[in-house]
FIKEGU-909943 format. One line per 8 residues: number of its first residue (from 1); their letters; for each residue x, y, z of N, C-alpha, C. Coordinates in steps of 0.2 Angstrom, whole numbers, plus 5000, padded with zeros to 4 digits. Layout:
NUM) A) X:Y:Z:X:Y:Z:X:Y:Z; ...
END
This chain:
1) MKRRLLLK) 5002:4993:4999:4999:5000:5000:5004:5005:4999; 5002:5010:4997:5006:5016:4995:5004:5020:5001; 5010:5024:5005:5009:5027:5011:5006:5035:5009; 5009:5038:5004:5007:5043:5001:4999:5043:5000; 4996:5037:4997:4988:5036:4997:4984:5035:5003; 4988:5031:5006:4984:5031:5014:4983:5037:5017; 4990:5042:5017:4988:5047:5021:4984:5053:5017; 4982:5053:5013:4978:5057:5010:4971:5056:5010
9) LLGGAGIG) 4968:5048:5009:4965:5045:5012:4963:5049:5019; 4965:5047:5024:4965:5049:5031:4965:5057:5029; 4964:5061:5025:4966:5067:5027:4971:5072:5028; 4976:5067:5026:4983:5070:5028:4985:5071:5034; 4981:5067:5040:4983:5067:5046:4990:5061:5046; 4993:5062:5047:5001:5057:5049:4997:5051:5053; 4999:5044:5054:4995:5038:5056:4998:5039:5062; 5003:5041:5068:5001:5042:5074:4998:5047:5076
17) TLATSLPI) 4997:5053:5072:4994:5060:5073:4985:5056:5075; 4984:5051:5068:4977:5050:5068:4975:5047:5073; 4979:5041:5073:4977:5035:5081:4978:5040:5087; 4981:5045:5089:4980:5044:5096:4979:5053:5098; 4977:5056:5093:4972:5063:5093:4966:5061:5095; 4962:5065:5099:4958:5065:5104:4952:5069:5100; 4948:5065:5099:4941:5070:5097:4938:5076:5101; 4940:5078:5106:4939:5083:5111:4938:5087:5107
25) DAKAESQH) 4943:5090:5105:4941:5095:5099:4940:5093:5091; 4946:5089:5092:4945:5084:5086:4943:5086:5078; 4947:5093:5078:4944:5095:5072:4948:5093:5066; 4956:5092:5070:4961:5088:5065:4961:5083:5063; 4955:5080:5066:4954:5071:5065:4949:5070:5060; 4942:5074:5062:4936:5074:5057:4935:5079:5051; 4938:5082:5052:4937:5090:5047:4939:5089:5041; 4946:5084:5040:4948:5084:5035:4942:5081:5029
33) EMKESVTE) 4944:5083:5022:4936:5079:5019:4940:5073:5015; 4935:5069:5016:4937:5060:5013:4936:5062:5003; 4940:5062:5000:4941:5066:4994:4938:5060:4989; 4931:5061:4986:4929:5054:4982:4934:5053:4976; 4937:5056:4976:4942:5058:4970:4947:5052:4968; 4949:5048:4973:4953:5046:4976:4952:5040:4976; 4953:5036:4970:4950:5028:4969:4956:5024:4966; 4961:5028:4968:4966:5023:4965:4970:5016:4969
41) NDRSYWVA) 4965:5013:4975:4966:5009:4980:4960:5008:4985; 4957:5002:4982:4949:5001:4986:4951:5000:4992; 4957:4995:4994:4957:4994:5000:4958:5001:5006; 4964:5006:5002:4966:5009:5006:4959:5014:5007; 4954:5014:5003:4948:5018:5005:4944:5015:5010; 4944:5009:5009:4941:5007:5015:4944:5005:5023; 4951:5005:5021:4953:5008:5027:4952:5013:5031; 4955:5018:5028:4954:5026:5029:4945:5027:5031
49) ILTKIASP) 4940:5023:5027:4934:5025:5030:4934:5023:5036; 4935:5015:5037:4935:5012:5045:4938:5016:5049; 4944:5019:5048:4949:5021:5053:4945:5029:5056; 4943:5032:5050:4939:5038:5052:4934:5035:5056; 4927:5031:5056:4923:5029:5060:4925:5028:5068; 4931:5023:5069:4934:5021:5074:4937:5024:5079; 4941:5030:5074:4948:5033:5079:4943:5035:5085; 4939:5041:5083:4936:5046:5089:4935:5040:5095
57) ILSNISIQ) 4931:5034:5092:4930:5031:5101:4934:5027:5103; 4940:5022:5098:4947:5020:5101:4951:5026:5104; 4952:5031:5102:4956:5035:5106:4954:5038:5112; 4948:5038:5111:4943:5043:5119:4945:5036:5124; 4942:5031:5123:4943:5027:5127:4948:5023:5128; 4954:5025:5126:4959:5019:5129:4963:5025:5133; 4961:5031:5136:4963:5037:5140:4956:5037:5143; 4952:5032:5145:4946:5036:5150:4942:5041:5148
65) QWRKNMPM) 4943:5044:5141:4939:5052:5141:4935:5048:5136; 4932:5046:5135:4925:5045:5129:4919:5048:5133; 4917:5046:5138:4910:5047:5142:4913:5056:5141; 4916:5057:5143:4917:5065:5143:4918:5068:5137; 4920:5066:5131:4919:5069:5124:4916:5066:5119; 4912:5061:5121:4907:5061:5116:4900:5062:5118; 4898:5067:5115:4887:5066:5118:4885:5061:5115; 4879:5060:5120:4876:5053:5119:4870:5056:5115
73) EVSPTFDN) 4869:5057:5108:4864:5061:5105:4858:5054:5106; 4852:5057:5105:4846:5051:5104:4841:5053:5100; 4836:5049:5096:4832:5050:5092:4830:5056:5094; 4825:5059:5091:4819:5063:5093:4813:5060:5096; 4812:5053:5095:4808:5048:5097:4811:5044:5102; 4816:5044:5103:4819:5041:5110:4815:5039:5117; 4815:5033:5118:4810:5029:5125:4815:5033:5131; 4812:5031:5136:4814:5032:5144:4820:5030:5146
81) RDSGVGYL) 4824:5027:5141:4829:5020:5142:4835:5025:5145; 4841:5024:5149:4845:5026:5150:4850:5026:5144; 4851:5034:5141:4854:5035:5135:4863:5031:5136; 4863:5029:5142:4873:5027:5144:4873:5023:5141; 4866:5017:5140:4871:5011:5136:4871:5012:5129; 4873:5018:5125:4875:5020:5120:4882:5019:5118; 4886:5018:5125:4892:5017:5125:4895:5011:5121; 4893:5008:5126:4893:4999:5122:4890:4997:5118
89) EAFGRLLA) 4884:4999:5116:4884:5000:5110:4886:5002:5103; 4889:5008:5105:4895:5008:5099:4900:5005:5100; 4903:5001:5104:4910:5000:5105:4908:4992:5104; 4903:4988:5107:4904:4982:5103:4902:4981:5098; 4898:4985:5094:4894:4987:5087:4903:4986:5082; 4905:4992:5085:4912:4994:5080:4917:4987:5081; 4917:4984:5087:4921:4979:5086:4920:4972:5082; 4914:4972:5084:4912:4965:5079:4912:4965:5071
97) GMAPWLAL) 4913:4972:5069:4915:4972:5062:4921:4975:5060; 4927:4976:5066:4931:4979:5064:4938:4971:5066; 4936:4967:5068:4938:4961:5072:4943:4958:5068; 4939:4956:5061:4944:4950:5057:4950:4956:5054; 4949:4961:5054:4956:4966:5051:4960:4968:5057; 4958:4969:5065:4964:4969:5068:4966:4962:5071; 4963:4957:5069:4967:4950:5070:4971:4948:5064; 4972:4953:5060:4979:4952:5054:4984:4954:5059
105) SDDDSDEG) 4989:4949:5056:4999:4949:5059:5000:4955:5057; 5003:4960:5062:5007:4965:5063:5013:4965:5057; 5014:4971:5054:5020:4970:5049:5020:4979:5050; 5027:4980:5045:5028:4986:5046:5026:4993:5040; 5022:4990:5037:5019:4995:5032:5014:5000:5036; 5011:5004:5032:5006:5010:5037:5000:5007:5039; 4997:5002:5036:4991:4998:5037:4993:4994:5044; 4999:4993:5044:4999:4988:5048:4999:4991:5056
113) KLRERLRK) 5005:4997:5055:5004:5002:5061:5000:5005:5064; 4996:5006:5058:4988:5010:5061:4985:5003:5064; 4985:4999:5063:4979:4993:5064:4983:4990:5071; 4990:4991:5071:4992:4990:5079:4992:4993:5085; 4992:5001:5083:4989:5005:5087:4982:5004:5088; 4977:5003:5084:4969:5006:5085:4968:4996:5090; 4971:4991:5089:4971:4986:5093:4972:4986:5099; 4977:4990:5102:4981:4992:5105:4975:4995:5110
121) QALLGIKY) 4974:5002:5106:4968:5003:5109:4962:5000:5110; 4957:4995:5109:4953:4992:5109:4954:4986:5114; 4960:4984:5117:4961:4979:5121:4960:4984:5127; 4962:4990:5128:4963:4995:5133:4953:4997:5135; 4951:4999:5128:4943:5000:5129:4940:4993:5133; 4940:4988:5131:4937:4982:5133:4938:4982:5142; 4945:4985:5144:4947:4984:5150:4945:4989:5154; 4945:4995:5152:4941:5002:5153:4934:5000:5156
129) GVDPISPD) 4931:4997:5151:4923:4996:5149:4921:4990:5153; 4925:4986:5159:4923:4982:5163:4925:4984:5168; 4928:4989:5170:4932:4991:5177:4926:4996:5180; 4923:4994:5186:4919:4997:5190:4923:5005:5192; 4928:5006:5194:4931:5010:5194:4931:5016:5188; 4931:5014:5182:4934:5019:5176:4928:5023:5174; 4930:5030:5174:4922:5034:5171:4921:5030:5166; 4923:5027:5159:4922:5024:5155:4919:5017:5155
137) YFTWRGAS) 4917:5015:5163:4913:5008:5163:4907:5010:5159; 4905:5005:5157:4900:5003:5152:4894:5002:5157; 4888:5004:5155:4879:5004:5157:4878:4994:5158; 4883:4990:5161:4880:4985:5162:4874:4982:5166; 4873:4986:5171:4869:4983:5175:4863:4988:5177; 4860:4993:5174:4855:4997:5172:4847:4994:5171; 4843:4998:5171:4836:4995:5169:4833:4991:5161; 4840:4994:5158:4840:4994:5149:4840:4985:5148
145) SQTLVDAA) 4835:4983:5144:4838:4977:5143:4842:4977:5135; 4843:4984:5134:4847:4985:5128:4854:4982:5128; 4856:4982:5135:4863:4979:5136:4863:4973:5132; 4859:4968:5133:4861:4960:5129:4864:4961:5123; 4859:4966:5120:4861:4967:5110:4867:4968:5110; 4869:4973:5115:4878:4976:5111:4882:4971:5116; 4882:4966:5121:4886:4962:5125:4886:4956:5118; 4881:4955:5116:4881:4950:5111:4887:4952:5106
153) HLALAFLR) 4884:4958:5103:4890:4961:5098:4899:4959:5101; 4900:4963:5106:4905:4963:5107:4910:4954:5109; 4903:4949:5111:4905:4944:5109:4907:4940:5104; 4903:4942:5097:4905:4942:5091:4910:4943:5091; 4913:4949:5092:4919:4952:5091:4925:4947:5094; 4924:4944:5101:4928:4941:5103:4929:4931:5099; 4923:4929:5097:4925:4925:5093:4926:4925:5087; 4926:4934:5083:4929:4933:5077:4936:4933:5077
161) APKALWEP) 4937:4936:5083:4946:4937:5083:4948:4936:5091; 4947:4928:5092:4950:4927:5100:4958:4929:5101; 4961:4928:5095:4969:4929:5097:4970:4937:5098; 4968:4941:5095:4968:4947:5094:4963:4952:5102; 4959:4949:5102:4954:4955:5107:4953:4951:5113; 4953:4944:5113:4951:4939:5120:4958:4937:5123; 4962:4934:5119:4968:4931:5123:4973:4937:5125; 4974:4942:5124:4979:4947:5127:4975:4951:5132
169) LDELTKKR) 4969:4949:5135:4968:4952:5139:4970:4949:5145; 4970:4954:5152:4973:4951:5159:4969:4949:5160; 4969:4943:5166:4964:4939:5169:4959:4942:5172; 4961:4947:5177:4957:4951:5180:4951:4953:5176; 4951:4959:5169:4948:4960:5166:4944:4952:5160; 4947:4945:5160:4942:4943:5157:4938:4941:5163; 4939:4941:5168:4934:4937:5174:4927:4942:5173; 4930:4948:5173:4927:4956:5174:4920:4955:5168
177) VVEEFKLL) 4924:4951:5162:4919:4951:5155:4915:4945:5159; 4917:4940:5158:4914:4932:5161:4909:4936:5165; 4909:4940:5170:4904:4941:5175:4899:4944:5172; 4900:4950:5168:4897:4955:5167:4891:4950:5160; 4894:4946:5157:4889:4942:5153:4884:4937:5157; 4887:4935:5161:4882:4931:5164:4877:4935:5168; 4878:4940:5170:4872:4945:5173:4867:4945:5169; 4869:4946:5162:4863:4949:5159:4857:4943:5158
185) RKIKPNES) 4862:4935:5160:4856:4931:5159:4849:4932:5163; 4849:4935:5168:4841:4939:5169:4837:4942:5164; 4840:4945:5158:4836:4950:5154:4833:4944:5150; 4827:4943:5148:4821:4939:5144:4822:4943:5137; 4824:4938:5133:4825:4942:5127:4817:4942:5124; 4815:4946:5118:4811:4946:5116:4810:4939:5110; 4806:4939:5109:4801:4933:5101:4805:4936:5096; 4813:4936:5093:4813:4940:5089:4821:4937:5087
193) NWLLFAAM) 4825:4943:5084:4832:4942:5083:4835:4944:5089; 4834:4945:5093:4834:4946:5102:4836:4938:5105; 4832:4934:5103:4835:4927:5105:4842:4925:5102; 4845:4928:5095:4851:4928:5096:4858:4929:5100; 4855:4936:5100:4859:4939:5106:4859:4935:5111; 4856:4933:5115:4857:4927:5122:4859:4921:5120; 4858:4917:5112:4864:4913:5112:4869:4915:5111; 4872:4921:5109:4878:4923:5107:4883:4923:5113
201) IETFLYSI) 4879:4926:5117:4882:4926:5122:4885:4920:5125; 4878:4917:5125:4882:4909:5130:4885:4907:5125; 4885:4907:5118:4891:4901:5113:4897:4904:5115; 4899:4912:5117:4905:4914:5117:4908:4910:5124; 4902:4910:5130:4906:4907:5137:4907:4899:5134; 4903:4897:5131:4905:4889:5128:4912:4889:5126; 4913:4894:5122:4921:4895:5118:4928:4894:5122; 4925:4898:5127:4932:4897:5132:4930:4893:5138
209) NEDCVREK) 4926:4887:5140:4926:4883:5144:4920:4883:5150; 4918:4890:5149:4914:4892:5154:4906:4889:5154; 4904:4887:5160:4897:4884:5160:4891:4889:5155; 4889:4886:5151:4883:4890:5147:4876:4887:5148; 4872:4892:5147:4864:4891:5148:4863:4887:5140; 4864:4882:5139:4862:4878:5130:4854:4877:5130; 4851:4880:5135:4843:4878:5132:4842:4887:5129; 4846:4892:5129:4845:4899:5126:4848:4897:5119
217) IDYAVNKF) 4854:4894:5119:4857:4894:5112:4853:4889:5108; 4851:4881:5111:4844:4879:5107:4838:4882:5105; 4837:4887:5109:4830:4890:5108:4830:4894:5102; 4835:4898:5103:4836:4902:5096:4836:4900:5090; 4842:4893:5089:4845:4890:5083:4836:4887:5081; 4835:4884:5085:4829:4880:5083:4823:4884:5080; 4823:4889:5083:4817:4894:5080:4820:4898:5073; 4825:4898:5071:4826:4900:5065:4825:4896:5060
225) DQEWYVGD) 4829:4891:5063:4830:4885:5057:4824:4882:5055; 4817:4882:5060:4814:4877:5059:4807:4883:5055; 4806:4886:5061:4800:4890:5061:4800:4897:5059; 4805:4901:5059:4805:4907:5055:4810:4908:5048; 4812:4902:5047:4814:4903:5040:4808:4902:5034; 4807:4908:5030:4804:4908:5026:4804:4906:5020; 4809:4906:5018:4814:4903:5011:4817:4907:5007; 4820:4904:5003:4825:4906:4997:4830:4910:5001
233) GWYSDGAR) 4833:4910:5006:4838:4913:5010:4833:4920:5013; 4828:4918:5016:4825:4924:5020:4823:4921:5025; 4823:4924:5032:4820:4924:5040:4816:4927:5042; 4811:4926:5045:4806:4930:5048:4809:4931:5055; 4808:4938:5058:4811:4941:5062:4807:4940:5066; 4805:4934:5069:4800:4933:5072:4793:4929:5069; 4787:4929:5072:4782:4926:5071:4781:4928:5064; 4780:4935:5064:4777:4939:5059:4783:4942:5053
241) FSFDHYNG) 4781:4942:5046:4788:4945:5042:4787:4951:5042; 4792:4955:5040:4793:4962:5038:4799:4962:5033; 4800:4966:5029:4803:4968:5025:4806:4973:5026; 4813:4971:5029:4818:4977:5031:4825:4972:5030; 4830:4975:5032:4835:4971:5033:4837:4969:5038; 4834:4965:5045:4837:4963:5048:4842:4957:5048; 4840:4954:5040:4842:4947:5040:4848:4947:5039; 4851:4954:5036:4858:4957:5036:4862:4958:5042
249) YVIHNMQV) 4858:4965:5045:4859:4968:5051:4862:4962:5057; 4857:4956:5059:4858:4952:5063:4857:4944:5059; 4852:4943:5057:4849:4936:5059:4854:4930:5055; 4856:4930:5049:4861:4928:5047:4867:4927:5047; 4871:4931:5051:4878:4930:5053:4876:4927:5061; 4872:4931:5064:4873:4927:5071:4870:4920:5074; 4867:4919:5068:4864:4912:5066:4868:4909:5065; 4873:4910:5059:4879:4905:5060:4885:4906:5062
257) EVLRHNRS) 4887:4911:5066:4892:4912:5069:4890:4907:5077; 4883:4907:5078:4881:4904:5084:4883:4895:5084; 4880:4893:5078:4880:4887:5074:4889:4885:5074; 4891:4889:5074:4900:4885:5068:4903:4884:5075; 4902:4888:5081:4906:4887:5087:4903:4883:5092; 4896:4879:5088:4893:4875:5095:4895:4867:5091; 4899:4867:5085:4898:4862:5082:4901:4857:5085; 4906:4859:5089:4910:4853:5094:4903:4851:5100
265) AGEKYKEM) 4899:4854:5101:4893:4851:5107:4888:4846:5102; 4889:4844:5096:4885:4840:5092:4884:4837:5088; 4882:4834:5085:4882:4832:5077:4876:4837:5073; 4869:4838:5077:4865:4841:5074:4866:4848:5074; 4872:4852:5077:4872:4860:5075:4877:4860:5069; 4882:4855:5068:4885:4854:5061:4880:4855:5055; 4874:4850:5056:4870:4849:5051:4869:4856:5051; 4865:4858:5056:4861:4866:5057:4866:4872:5053
273) FDRAYKRM) 4872:4872:5054:4876:4875:5053:4877:4875:5045; 4878:4870:5043:4879:4871:5036:4874:4871:5031; 4866:4870:5034:4861:4873:5030:4860:4881:5032; 4863:4882:5038:4863:4892:5039:4867:4895:5034; 4871:4891:5034:4877:4892:5028:4874:4893:5021; 4872:4889:5021:4867:4890:5012:4864:4895:5011; 4861:4895:5018:4855:4900:5017:4859:4909:5017; 4863:4908:5019:4865:4916:5020:4870:4918:5014
281) QRYAHHLE) 4872:4912:5010:4876:4912:5002:4870:4915:4998; 4862:4911:4998:4858:4914:4996:4857:4921:4996; 4856:4923:5002:4854:4930:5003:4860:4933:5000; 4866:4932:5000:4870:4936:4997:4867:4938:4990; 4866:4933:4987:4864:4933:4980:4858:4941:4982; 4854:4939:4984:4850:4946:4984:4853:4953:4987; 4858:4953:4991:4861:4960:4993:4866:4961:4986; 4870:4959:4984:4872:4959:4977:4867:4960:4972
289) RMISPEGH) 4863:4960:4971:4857:4962:4966:4853:4968:4969; 4853:4970:4975:4852:4976:4978:4853:4981:4975; 4861:4983:4973:4864:4988:4973:4863:4990:4966; 4862:4995:4964:4859:5001:4959:4866:5000:4955; 4866:5001:4948:4871:5002:4944:4877:5008:4948; 4873:5013:4949:4876:5018:4951:4880:5017:4960; 4876:5010:4964:4880:5010:4969:4876:5013:4975; 4868:5012:4974:4864:5015:4978:4859:5007:4979
297) YLVVGRSS) 4858:5006:4985:4854:5002:4987:4846:5003:4989; 4844:4998:4991:4833:4999:4992:4835:5000:5000; 4832:5007:5003:4833:5007:5009:4826:5006:5010; 4824:5003:5016:4818:4999:5017:4818:4997:5024; 4812:4999:5029:4810:4997:5034:4814:4999:5041; 4813:4997:5046:4816:5001:5052:4825:4999:5051; 4826:5003:5056:4832:5005:5057:4838:5006:5051; 4834:5010:5047:4838:5012:5042:4844:5014:5042
305) TYKNAAFQ) 4844:5018:5048:4850:5023:5052:4856:5018:5052; 4856:5011:5050:4861:5007:5048:4867:5006:5044; 4864:5009:5039:4868:5010:5034:4871:5005:5029; 4876:5004:5029:4878:4998:5026:4880:4992:5029; 4878:4991:5037:4877:4985:5040:4875:4979:5036; 4867:4984:5031:4866:4976:5029:4867:4972:5023; 4876:4974:5022:4877:4971:5019:4883:4966:5021; 4880:4964:5029:4884:4960:5032:4888:4952:5030
313) PLAAVALE) 4881:4949:5028:4882:4942:5025:4883:4942:5020; 4884:4947:5013:4889:4948:5008:4895:4947:5010; 4898:4954:5015:4903:4955:5017:4908:4947:5020; 4903:4945:5023:4905:4937:5027:4908:4933:5022; 4903:4930:5017:4904:4927:5014:4913:4927:5009; 4913:4936:5007:4917:4936:5004:4925:4936:5008; 4923:4937:5016:4929:4937:5019:4930:4928:5020; 4926:4925:5017:4929:4918:5020:4929:4915:5013
321) NRLPEDIS) 4929:4916:5007:4932:4916:5001:4925:4910:5000; 4917:4912:5000:4914:4907:4999:4908:4910:4997; 4910:4916:4992:4904:4919:4987:4899:4915:4984; 4894:4914:4982:4893:4911:4976:4893:4910:4971; 4896:4904:4967:4901:4905:4962:4897:4909:4955; 4892:4911:4955:4892:4917:4949:4892:4924:4950; 4896:4924:4956:4897:4931:4959:4905:4932:4960; 4907:4936:4956:4916:4937:4957:4918:4941:4963
329) KGQVRAAL) 4924:4940:4964:4926:4945:4970:4927:4951:4968; 4928:4953:4961:4928:4958:4959:4921:4964:4958; 4917:4959:4957:4911:4964:4958:4908:4965:4964; 4910:4961:4970:4908:4961:4976:4911:4969:4979; 4918:4967:4978:4923:4974:4981:4920:4979:4976; 4919:4981:4970:4917:4986:4964:4911:4989:4968; 4907:4982:4969:4899:4986:4972:4898:4990:4981; 4901:4987:4982:4901:4987:4990:4906:4994:4992
337) TAVLKHIF) 4911:4996:4988:4915:5002:4988:4911:5007:4984; 4907:5006:4979:4901:5010:4977:4898:5014:4984; 4894:5008:4986:4891:5009:4991:4893:5013:4996; 4900:5012:5000:4902:5017:5006:4903:5023:5001; 4904:5024:4996:4906:5032:4995:4898:5036:4995; 4896:5034:4992:4888:5036:4993:4887:5039:5000; 4888:5033:5006:4886:5035:5012:4890:5039:5016; 4896:5038:5016:4901:5042:5020:4904:5049:5017
345) IDKTFSPS) 4901:5051:5014:4902:5059:5015:4903:5063:5022; 4905:5067:5018:4909:5074:5026:4902:5074:5030; 4897:5074:5029:4890:5078:5033:4888:5071:5036; 4890:5066:5034:4888:5061:5037:4893:5059:5045; 4896:5062:5046:4901:5063:5053:4898:5071:5056; 4898:5072:5062:4898:5077:5065:4904:5080:5065; 4904:5088:5065:4911:5093:5065:4915:5089:5072; 4913:5084:5076:4918:5083:5081:4918:5075:5079
353) GWLRMGVV) 4916:5073:5072:4919:5065:5070:4916:5059:5072; 4909:5061:5075:4903:5056:5077:4900:5054:5072; 4898:5047:5070:4894:5045:5065:4886:5049:5067; 4882:5054:5062:4877:5054:5063:4870:5051:5062; 4866:5051:5064:4858:5047:5063:4855:5049:5056; 4855:5044:5053:4853:5043:5047:4856:5039:5041; 4856:5040:5035:4858:5036:5031:4866:5041:5028; 4862:5045:5025:4868:5049:5021:4865:5056:5023
361) GDRQENLA) 4873:5059:5027:4873:5067:5029:4871:5067:5033; 4866:5073:5036:4864:5077:5043:4857:5080:5043; 4854:5077:5038:4846:5079:5038:4841:5074:5039; 4845:5065:5041:4838:5062:5040:4838:5061:5048; 4839:5063:5053:4835:5061:5060:4830:5057:5061; 4825:5061:5058:4819:5058:5057:4819:5050:5056; 4824:5046:5053:4824:5039:5052:4826:5037:5058; 4828:5040:5063:4830:5036:5070:4824:5034:5075
369) DYYTNAGS) 4823:5026:5074:4819:5024:5078:4818:5024:5086; 4814:5023:5089:4814:5026:5097:4818:5023:5099; 4822:5016:5097:4828:5013:5102:4835:5017:5099; 4836:5022:5094:4840:5024:5091:4845:5029:5096; 4851:5028:5095:4855:5033:5099:4863:5033:5093; 4865:5038:5096:4872:5039:5091:4877:5034:5093; 4876:5029:5097:4880:5023:5096:4877:5018:5093; 4870:5018:5091:4869:5012:5087:4870:5013:5080
377) MYVASLSF) 4872:5019:5078:4876:5019:5071:4884:5014:5070; 4887:5014:5073:4892:5009:5074:4891:5005:5071; 4886:5001:5070:4885:4994:5070:4885:4995:5061; 4887:5000:5058:4888:5000:5051:4895:4997:5048; 4902:4995:5054:4907:4993:5053:4907:4986:5051; 4900:4981:5051:4899:4975:5049:4901:4974:5041; 4899:4979:5038:4901:4978:5031:4908:4978:5028; 4913:4978:5033:4918:4980:5031:4924:4974:5033
385) LPLGLPDD) 4920:4967:5035:4924:4963:5037:4929:4959:5030; 4927:4960:5025:4934:4958:5020:4939:4962:5021; 4942:4967:5025:4947:4970:5027:4952:4964:5030; 4949:4959:5034:4950:4953:5036:4955:4947:5031; 4955:4951:5026:4959:4948:5019:4966:4950:5019; 4970:4949:5019:4978:4951:5017:4977:4957:5013; 4981:4961:5013:4980:4965:5007:4981:4963:5001; 4986:4956:4999:4989:4953:4991:4983:4947:4992
393) DEFWTCAA) 4977:4946:4996:4972:4942:4993:4968:4944:4987; 4966:4941:4983:4964:4942:4976:4957:4946:4975; 4954:4945:4982:4949:4949:4984:4949:4957:4983; 4957:4959:4986:4960:4965:4984:4964:4966:4978; 4966:4963:4977:4972:4963:4969:4969:4962:4964; 4963:4957:4961:4961:4956:4956:4956:4964:4954; 4955:4964:4947:4951:4970:4943:4944:4970:4945; 4943:4975:4945:4935:4979:4946:4931:4977:4941
401) EKWTSQKA) 4925:4973:4942:4920:4970:4937:4913:4975:4939; 4909:4974:4933:4903:4977:4934:4901:4971:4938; 4895:4974:4943:4891:4970:4946:4885:4969:4943; 4881:4964:4945:4875:4962:4944:4871:4967:4940; 4867:4973:4944:4864:4976:4940:4867:4981:4934; 4874:4983:4935:4877:4986:4931:4876:4982:4924; 4878:4976:4924:4877:4972:4916:4868:4969:4915; 4865:4970:4919:4857:4969:4917:4855:4976:4914
409) WGAEQFPK) 4858:4982:4917:4853:4989:4914:4859:4991:4909; 4865:4988:4907:4870:4989:4901:4870:4984:4895; 4861:4981:4897:4861:4978:4892:4866:4972:4890; 4870:4971:4895:4873:4963:4894:4871:4959:4898; 4874:4953:4896:4872:4946:4897:4873:4946:4907; 4869:4943:4911:4871:4941:4919:4865:4937:4920; 4868:4932:4925:4865:4925:4928:4858:4926:4929; 4855:4924:4927:4847:4922:4929:4846:4920:4937
417) DYYVAY) 4842:4924:4939:4838:4922:4946:4836:4915:4946; 4836:4914:4953:4832:4906:4954:4830:4906:4961; 4826:4901:4964:4824:4902:4971:4828:4895:4973; 4826:4895:4979:4831:4888:4985:4825:4885:4988; 4826:4879:4987:4823:4874:4993:4826:4873:5000; 4833:4873:5000:4836:4873:5008:4834:4877:5012
END
């Protein structure tokens, strides 16, 4: 990766300056423009965007200044829950998407040095987030059940990068994480995608040889495997189907990861994992076709402020080199890059560097649901999973190609669609 390109994408800030600067007054970091004209290297662009999203959080929490410096803005229709849950919300969701990238080996490249610094800051963030005397201690034990959701995203980050984000933690921090996770058992999840949040936490505990409540795991995966699968790669989010992006935000990936890490617990989990993965691959087909020739996508349903998180299943199968046979790496990278460039314009970030509520820009707060706060936006990191592939992987080095809708509306041949029965 060329140093001058990465620095240009990062707005001209040096690597050290960017990763350690405090967004207290954060002007230096957040006010530099991301020039859309810089297109020489897609990976550099992805790294720059993810860094711009992550740095205000990680630089602040690593020195225990996050709550002090990040105003926790809430939806205009926000309910009466403690808005302090937004800090765990932002942190857990951010790390769930960053984890595969943070897990890459250190090297002397500019990207490698940046990644190492952010990883160290993330580890400090985990430490302070479970330390009751830290000013940045997360709101674990309040009245809000929202903590279950975002603890599950933190657990997902641990499962996606155990050697980078779990194993390096000191024993006291690990003990505190486990304690906080187990105390969340008192929260009864809704009959929806929330079942997978409880299952994810118990799965993580199982993965580190702690006692787990297997009934929570089985209840969740069986509901989605049998009762709530509506066909052709789509799940219903509970008993009633809703046309939204929750299959992408949560359901496919949480179902797959829970089953993946329970395969050692019995043959039934392996069978369900194989089936769930095929369903996720089929859903990836739909996601790729949802991207218009210009790089826009269908904005539909609640939680639209979650932005590109909708593309998590497509990003996940790309990370694992398991894209459907009729979708190339070049077309997926090009399509997702186009989506990012439409979303992450300057006004999508506040003057202090925080993500705004909305899909694009600073005038869409009306889209924020009653449960939405500023921390909710960081679920957008989930579509950055392919950064977990090294920079010499074919996903990053192959030529960009036209994606399906470009071929269709360009009067070119493209694969016909089909339905599946699994």
